[in-house]
TORTORNU-266193 format. One record per residue (C-alpha): x negated, y negated, z; residue number from 1; residue in three letters. Coordinates in nm, 2 decimals, decimal comma. Each point is the difference from the previous one (the first is absolute). Last residue first. Layout:
% TORTORNU-266193
X | Y | Z | num | residu
X | Y | Z | NUM | ALA
...
This chain:
% TORTORNU-266193
X | Y | Z | num | residu
7,45 | -3,93 | -3,37 | 322 | SER
-0,03 | -0,27 | 0,29 | 321 | ALA
-0,04 | 0,26 | 0,25 | 320 | GLY
-0,37 | 0,07 | -0,05 | 319 | PRO
-0,05 | -0,31 | 0,03 | 318 | ASP
-0,35 | -0,12 | -0,18 | 317 | PRO
-0,25 | -0,17 | 0,24 | 316 | TRP
-0,09 | -0,41 | -0,05 | 315 | SER
-0,33 | -0,05 | 0,15 | 314 | PRO
-0,06 | -0,27 | 0,31 | 313 | GLY
0,04 | -0,30 | -0,06 | 312 | PRO
-0,28 | -0,22 | 0,22 | 311 | ARG
0,07 | -0,15 | 0,32 | 310 | PRO
-0,07 | 0,35 | 0,18 | 309 | ASP
0,21 | 0,05 | 0,27 | 308 | SER
-0,01 | 0,35 | -0,06 | 307 | SER
0,29 | 0,28 | 0,07 | 306 | GLY
-0,04 | 0,33 | 0,14 | 305 | PRO
0,09 | 0,28 | -0,20 | 304 | GLY
0,31 | 0,19 | -0,13 | 303 | SER
0,05 | 0,34 | -0,15 | 302 | GLY
0,16 | 0,18 | -0,24 | 301 | SER
0,00 | 0,32 | -0,13 | 300 | GLY
-0,03 | 0,12 | -0,33 | 299 | GLY
-0,30 | 0,22 | 0,04 | 298 | THR
-0,26 | -0,23 | -0,18 | 297 | PRO
0,06 | -0,26 | 0,23 | 296 | GLY
0,29 | -0,28 | -0,01 | 295 | THR
-0,18 | -0,36 | -0,01 | 294 | PRO
-0,01 | -0,16 | 0,35 | 293 | GLY
0,26 | -0,25 | 0,13 | 292 | ALA
-0,09 | -0,36 | 0,07 | 291 | GLY
0,07 | -0,22 | 0,28 | 290 | THR
0,04 | -0,39 | -0,02 | 289 | GLY
-0,15 | -0,29 | 0,10 | 288 | GLY
-0,17 | -0,05 | -0,34 | 287 | PRO
0,05 | 0,25 | -0,18 | 286 | GLY
-0,11 | 0,35 | 0,07 | 285 | ALA
-0,26 | 0,24 | -0,08 | 284 | ASN
0,06 | 0,41 | -0,02 | 283 | GLY
-0,02 | 0,29 | 0,23 | 282 | PRO
0,00 | 0,32 | -0,14 | 281 | GLY
0,23 | 0,25 | -0,05 | 280 | GLY
0,03 | 0,36 | 0,04 | 279 | GLY
0,17 | 0,07 | 0,37 | 278 | SER
-0,07 | -0,34 | 0,13 | 277 | GLY
-0,36 | -0,06 | 0,15 | 276 | PRO
-0,10 | -0,13 | -0,33 | 275 | GLY
-0,12 | 0,13 | -0,32 | 274 | GLY
0,00 | 0,37 | -0,11 | 273 | ALA
-0,32 | 0,15 | -0,19 | 272 | GLN
-0,05 | 0,02 | -0,38 | 271 | PRO
-0,12 | 0,34 | -0,10 | 270 | ARG
-0,37 | -0,02 | -0,16 | 269 | THR
-0,14 | 0,17 | 0,31 | 268 | ALA
0,23 | 0,26 | 0,05 | 267 | GLU
-0,06 | 0,13 | -0,37 | 266 | GLN
-0,38 | -0,07 | 0,01 | 265 | ARG
-0,02 | 0,23 | 0,30 | 264 | THR
0,24 | 0,30 | -0,12 | 263 | ALA
-0,23 | -0,03 | -0,38 | 262 | GLY
-0,32 | 0,05 | 0,28 | 261 | THR
0,11 | 0,26 | 0,17 | 260 | GLY
0,12 | 0,21 | -0,29 | 259 | VAL
-0,34 | -0,05 | -0,12 | 258 | ALA
-0,16 | 0,12 | 0,30 | 257 | SER
0,19 | 0,29 | 0,06 | 256 | PRO
-0,12 | 0,10 | -0,36 | 255 | ALA
-0,33 | -0,08 | 0,02 | 254 | PHE
-0,11 | 0,20 | 0,35 | 253 | GLN
0,06 | 0,34 | -0,17 | 252 | GLU
-0,35 | 0,09 | -0,11 | 251 | GLY
-0,20 | -0,11 | 0,35 | 250 | ARG
0,32 | 0,17 | 0,23 | 249 | GLY
-0,06 | 0,33 | -0,16 | 248 | ALA
-0,42 | -0,03 | 0,01 | 247 | ALA
0,08 | -0,10 | 0,39 | 246 | ALA
0,23 | 0,28 | 0,12 | 245 | HIS
-0,25 | 0,29 | -0,21 | 244 | ALA
-0,33 | -0,19 | 0,21 | 243 | ARG
0,27 | 0,05 | 0,32 | 242 | GLY
0,07 | 0,35 | -0,05 | 241 | ALA
-0,36 | 0,10 | -0,05 | 240 | THR
-0,09 | -0,20 | 0,29 | 239 | ALA
0,26 | 0,19 | 0,22 | 238 | ASP
-0,10 | 0,28 | -0,14 | 237 | GLN
-0,37 | 0,00 | 0,11 | 236 | ARG
0,13 | -0,10 | 0,33 | 235 | GLY
0,21 | 0,27 | 0,03 | 234 | ARG
-0,29 | 0,26 | -0,06 | 233 | GLN
-0,22 | -0,27 | 0,26 | 232 | TYR
0,25 | 0,10 | 0,25 | 231 | ALA
0,03 | 0,37 | -0,08 | 230 | ALA
-0,40 | 0,06 | 0,02 | 229 | VAL
0,02 | -0,16 | 0,32 | 228 | GLN
0,29 | 0,19 | 0,14 | 227 | GLN
-0,14 | 0,33 | -0,08 | 226 | THR
-0,32 | -0,15 | 0,16 | 225 | THR
0,17 | -0,06 | 0,30 | 224 | GLU
0,20 | 0,33 | 0,00 | 223 | ARG
-0,31 | 0,20 | -0,07 | 222 | GLU
-0,22 | -0,22 | 0,26 | 221 | ALA
0,30 | 0,13 | 0,25 | 220 | SER
0,03 | 0,31 | -0,07 | 219 | ASN
-0,44 | 0,08 | 0,04 | 218 | LEU
0,02 | -0,19 | 0,32 | 217 | ILE
0,31 | 0,19 | 0,12 | 216 | ARG
-0,15 | 0,36 | -0,14 | 215 | GLU
-0,34 | -0,12 | 0,16 | 214 | TRP
0,16 | 0,00 | 0,37 | 213 | ARG
0,18 | 0,33 | -0,10 | 212 | SER
-0,30 | 0,15 | -0,06 | 211 | GLN
-0,17 | -0,13 | 0,23 | 210 | MET
0,19 | 0,06 | 0,30 | 209 | PRO
-0,02 | 0,39 | -0,18 | 208 | ARG
-0,36 | 0,03 | -0,05 | 207 | ILE
-0,12 | -0,17 | 0,31 | 206 | LEU
-0,18 | 0,33 | 0,08 | 205 | GLY
-0,20 | 0,01 | -0,31 | 204 | GLY
0,04 | -0,12 | -0,36 | 203 | GLY
0,05 | -0,41 | 0,09 | 202 | VAL
-0,12 | 0,01 | 0,33 | 201 | GLY
-0,33 | 0,18 | -0,03 | 200 | ILE
-0,12 | 0,06 | -0,29 | 199 | ALA
0,11 | -0,42 | -0,09 | 198 | ALA
-0,12 | -0,12 | 0,33 | 197 | ILE
-0,27 | 0,21 | 0,03 | 196 | ALA
-0,15 | -0,15 | -0,35 | 195 | ALA
0,07 | -0,32 | 0,08 | 194 | VAL
-0,21 | 0,05 | 0,32 | 193 | THR
-0,25 | 0,12 | -0,16 | 192 | ALA
-0,05 | -0,19 | -0,25 | 191 | LEU
-0,03 | -0,30 | 0,29 | 190 | GLY
-0,21 | 0,17 | 0,19 | 189 | ALA
-0,25 | 0,03 | -0,27 | 188 | ILE
0,01 | -0,37 | -0,12 | 187 | LEU
-0,03 | -0,05 | 0,40 | 186 | VAL
-0,30 | 0,22 | 0,04 | 185 | PRO
-0,18 | -0,15 | -0,34 | 184 | GLU
0,07 | -0,35 | 0,10 | 183 | THR
-0,16 | 0,01 | 0,32 | 182 | VAL
-0,36 | 0,18 | -0,05 | 181 | THR
0,01 | -0,17 | -0,33 | 180 | THR
0,01 | -0,35 | 0,23 | 179 | ALA
-0,14 | -0,19 | -0,27 | 178 | ILE
-0,23 | 0,18 | -0,27 | 177 | ASP
0,11 | -0,26 | -0,23 | 176 | ALA
0,14 | 0,31 | -0,29 | 175 | GLN
0,19 | 0,16 | 0,34 | 174 | ASN
0,10 | -0,34 | 0,08 | 173 | LEU
0,17 | -0,12 | -0,34 | 172 | ALA
0,14 | 0,38 | -0,05 | 171 | ALA
0,19 | -0,08 | 0,34 | 170 | ILE
0,17 | -0,32 | -0,14 | 169 | VAL
0,08 | 0,16 | -0,29 | 168 | GLY
0,17 | 0,28 | 0,14 | 167 | LEU
0,16 | -0,26 | 0,25 | 166 | VAL
0,09 | -0,24 | -0,34 | 165 | ILE
0,16 | 0,26 | -0,14 | 164 | ILE
0,21 | 0,13 | 0,26 | 163 | VAL
0,13 | -0,30 | 0,11 | 162 | VAL
0,15 | -0,11 | -0,37 | 161 | SER
0,15 | 0,37 | 0,01 | 160 | ALA
0,16 | -0,10 | 0,31 | 159 | ALA
0,06 | -0,34 | -0,14 | 158 | GLY
0,23 | 0,14 | -0,28 | 157 | ALA
0,16 | 0,30 | 0,20 | 156 | LEU
0,14 | -0,23 | 0,22 | 155 | PHE
0,09 | -0,25 | -0,21 | 154 | PRO
0,21 | 0,26 | -0,27 | 153 | GLY
0,22 | 0,15 | 0,34 | 152 | TYR
0,25 | -0,19 | -0,03 | 151 | SER
0,07 | -0,01 | -0,36 | 150 | LEU
-0,03 | -0,30 | -0,23 | 149 | GLY
-0,44 | 0,02 | 0,04 | 148 | GLY
0,03 | 0,32 | -0,22 | 147 | ILE
-0,18 | -0,06 | -0,30 | 146 | ALA
-0,13 | -0,37 | 0,06 | 145 | ASN
-0,10 | 0,11 | 0,31 | 144 | ASN
-0,17 | 0,27 | -0,05 | 143 | ILE
-0,19 | -0,17 | -0,31 | 142 | LEU
-0,11 | -0,28 | 0,24 | 141 | ASP
-0,13 | 0,19 | 0,24 | 140 | LYS
-0,20 | 0,20 | -0,23 | 139 | VAL
-0,08 | -0,32 | -0,15 | 138 | VAL
-0,13 | -0,19 | 0,34 | 137 | LYS
-0,20 | 0,35 | 0,13 | 136 | ALA
-0,19 | 0,05 | -0,31 | 135 | ILE
-0,15 | -0,39 | 0,08 | 134 | ALA
-0,02 | 0,10 | 0,37 | 133 | SER
-0,24 | 0,31 | -0,10 | 132 | ALA
-0,20 | -0,21 | -0,29 | 131 | ILE
-0,09 | -0,26 | 0,27 | 130 | ILE
-0,09 | 0,23 | 0,26 | 129 | ILE
-0,19 | 0,20 | -0,24 | 128 | ILE
-0,18 | -0,29 | -0,13 | 127 | ALA
-0,13 | -0,10 | 0,36 | 126 | ILE
-0,09 | 0,34 | 0,08 | 125 | ALA
-0,22 | 0,01 | -0,32 | 124 | VAL
-0,12 | -0,33 | 0,05 | 123 | ILE
-0,07 | 0,10 | 0,38 | 122 | ALA
-0,22 | 0,34 | -0,13 | 121 | LYS
-0,21 | -0,21 | -0,26 | 120 | PRO
-0,10 | -0,23 | 0,35 | 119 | LEU
-0,09 | 0,25 | 0,21 | 118 | TRP
-0,38 | 0,01 | -0,17 | 117 | ALA
-0,02 | -0,36 | 0,02 | 116 | VAL
0,11 | 0,02 | 0,39 | 115 | VAL
-0,29 | 0,26 | 0,10 | 114 | ALA
-0,27 | -0,21 | -0,20 | 113 | THR
0,15 | -0,28 | 0,17 | 112 | LEU
-0,08 | 0,20 | 0,33 | 111 | LEU
-0,36 | 0,13 | -0,05 | 110 | VAL
-0,10 | -0,40 | -0,15 | 109 | SER
0,11 | -0,13 | 0,28 | 108 | ILE
-0,20 | 0,28 | 0,21 | 107 | PRO
-0,33 | -0,09 | -0,14 | 106 | ASN
-0,22 | 0,15 | -0,27 | 105 | PRO
-0,20 | -0,27 | -0,15 | 104 | GLY
0,06 | -0,37 | -0,04 | 103 | PHE
0,06 | -0,05 | -0,36 | 102 | VAL
0,31 | 0,26 | 0,08 | 101 | GLY
0,14 | -0,25 | 0,21 | 100 | PHE
0,09 | -0,20 | -0,34 | 99 | ALA
0,07 | 0,29 | -0,19 | 98 | MET
0,27 | 0,13 | 0,27 | 97 | GLN
0,13 | -0,32 | -0,02 | 96 | LEU
0,07 | -0,10 | -0,37 | 95 | VAL
0,15 | 0,42 | -0,01 | 94 | PHE
0,25 | -0,17 | 0,28 | 93 | LEU
0,05 | -0,33 | -0,22 | 92 | LEU
0,11 | 0,27 | -0,27 | 91 | ILE
0,27 | 0,16 | 0,18 | 90 | MET
0,08 | -0,34 | 0,20 | 89 | TYR
0,10 | -0,15 | -0,35 | 88 | TYR
0,14 | 0,36 | -0,14 | 87 | VAL
0,28 | -0,04 | 0,31 | 86 | ILE
0,02 | -0,38 | -0,03 | 85 | LYS
0,09 | 0,10 | -0,38 | 84 | GLY
0,26 | 0,28 | 0,09 | 83 | VAL
0,17 | -0,27 | 0,24 | 82 | LEU
0,01 | -0,27 | -0,23 | 81 | THR
0,19 | 0,23 | -0,27 | 80 | SER
0,22 | 0,16 | 0,19 | 79 | ALA
0,16 | -0,33 | 0,19 | 78 | ASP
-0,17 | -0,20 | 0,24 | 77 | TRP
0,08 | -0,24 | 0,31 | 76 | ARG
0,34 | 0,25 | 0,07 | 75 | GLY
0,35 | 0,07 | -0,09 | 74 | ARG
-0,11 | 0,11 | -0,34 | 73 | SER
-0,25 | 0,28 | 0,20 | 72 | LEU
0,32 | 0,14 | 0,16 | 71 | ALA
0,14 | 0,04 | -0,31 | 70 | GLN
-0,28 | 0,11 | -0,18 | 69 | GLY
-0,02 | 0,27 | 0,30 | 68 | VAL
0,35 | 0,10 | -0,03 | 67 | SER
-0,01 | 0,09 | -0,40 | 66 | GLY
0,12 | -0,17 | -0,31 | 65 | ARG
-0,24 | -0,27 | 0,13 | 64 | GLU
-0,33 | 0,17 | -0,11 | 63 | ALA
0,16 | 0,03 | -0,38 | 62 | PHE
0,05 | -0,40 | -0,01 | 61 | ARG
-0,33 | -0,09 | 0,20 | 60 | ASN
-0,20 | 0,21 | -0,21 | 59 | PHE
0,14 | -0,18 | -0,37 | 58 | GLY
-0,30 | 0,00 | -0,21 | 57 | LEU
-0,06 | -0,35 | 0,01 | 56 | LYS
0,02 | -0,01 | 0,41 | 55 | GLN
-0,24 | 0,31 | -0,05 | 54 | LEU
-0,26 | -0,23 | -0,17 | 53 | GLY
-0,03 | -0,26 | 0,20 | 52 | LYS
-0,03 | 0,16 | 0,30 | 51 | THR
-0,28 | 0,19 | -0,14 | 50 | ILE
-0,18 | -0,26 | -0,10 | 49 | LEU
0,03 | -0,16 | 0,29 | 48 | ARG
-0,13 | 0,29 | 0,20 | 47 | GLY
-0,30 | -0,01 | -0,25 | 46 | ILE
-0,09 | -0,38 | 0,08 | 45 | LEU
0,03 | 0,05 | 0,37 | 44 | TRP
-0,23 | 0,31 | -0,06 | 43 | ALA
-0,24 | -0,17 | -0,17 | 42 | ILE
-0,02 | -0,32 | 0,18 | 41 | PHE
-0,03 | 0,26 | 0,32 | 40 | GLY
-0,32 | 0,18 | -0,18 | 39 | GLY
-0,18 | -0,34 | -0,11 | 38 | VAL
0,01 | -0,11 | 0,37 | 37 | ILE
-0,03 | 0,28 | 0,18 | 36 | LEU
-0,30 | 0,11 | -0,21 | 35 | ILE
-0,18 | -0,31 | 0,00 | 34 | LEU
0,05 | -0,01 | 0,39 | 33 | LEU
-0,16 | 0,38 | 0,07 | 32 | PHE
-0,27 | -0,11 | -0,27 | 31 | VAL
-0,11 | -0,31 | 0,20 | 30 | VAL
0,01 | 0,17 | 0,35 | 29 | ILE
-0,22 | 0,28 | -0,20 | 28 | LYS
-0,20 | -0,26 | -0,09 | 27 | PRO
-0,04 | -0,14 | 0,35 | 26 | ILE
-0,04 | 0,35 | 0,17 | 25 | ALA
-0,35 | 0,06 | -0,15 | 24 | HIS
-0,09 | -0,35 | 0,16 | 23 | ALA
0,17 | -0,01 | 0,32 | 22 | VAL
-0,19 | 0,35 | 0,05 | 21 | THR
-0,35 | -0,13 | -0,04 | 20 | ASN
0,05 | -0,32 | 0,21 | 19 | ILE
0,13 | 0,26 | 0,27 | 18 | LEU
-0,29 | 0,24 | -0,04 | 17 | ASN
-0,27 | -0,29 | 0,00 | 16 | GLN
0,21 | -0,13 | 0,36 | 15 | VAL
-0,06 | 0,32 | 0,12 | 14 | SER
-0,37 | 0,02 | -0,09 | 13 | GLN
-0,06 | -0,36 | 0,13 | 12 | GLY
0,13 | 0,08 | 0,35 | 11 | PHE
-0,20 | 0,36 | -0,01 | 10 | ASN
-0,32 | -0,19 | -0,03 | 9 | VAL
0,10 | -0,24 | 0,27 | 8 | ASN
0,08 | 0,21 | 0,22 | 7 | VAL
-0,33 | 0,20 | -0,09 | 6 | ALA
-0,19 | -0,31 | 0,05 | 5 | LEU
0,19 | -0,08 | 0,32 | 4 | ALA
-0,12 | 0,37 | 0,13 | 3 | HIS
-0,38 | -0,02 | -0,11 | 2 | HIS
-0,02 | -0,29 | 0,21 | 1 | MET
């Protein structure tokens, strides 16, 4: 009997503890949901405002100058929308951190705290990549416009662009503390390789082969540059001569046109010869006869086919009658 009473007491105490726990948890759950709803709306609103503001400031045009912006332009989101989404999720992480903090210390809150502390580094890394991409695009365009007509121009432009992007990516990864144990040795190895090639290959044991090769490269570059400059100078001279010739032609166009107009008028007022003969035109004959055409202005006589018109034809003076 005493055992049954102890079981009943323990069961009742457990139920009471459960009720107390639920009663204490319900207000926390309500506050958690309230923070999520209000914070989510605020995060969405701030993200939309940032997206619209960046679009009005022309951030998309600036981002499209680089390779990253061109890649984003082919996707669903442009640069402004991407930044707005990043800001939205950042604020949402802060909201989640505050919401889970209602329940006290817990693993989720610890994880969210670490992620929120890393976000500023991620933002700086993204900015470094965008800026490096834009700088690489500008440098590539400058080199192409300057020496793009030469055989080695596109290669130098592409190489400079790739080097700038690689340095930007390495700097961004170091800023975000991502794979620093890999990026730093790779960067050091690359720089050391370039230095070794410059020291040994150019100024060391390969002096004579590299000297002849560099001589050919430099001679070819000088020849192409000279031809480019000469072609540019000839183009300017031709353009100047063409403008001078056009100006002289505009000053002399009135005299030839006047002479040509007079000759045309004289030919237009000159009487035309008639008929298939040497100078006469066809005439109309009387009833049943054949008619002779009048003498043309050149003095020749000609005959034309008669007509069966019953009406009397006009009388033409006979040149031989005089």
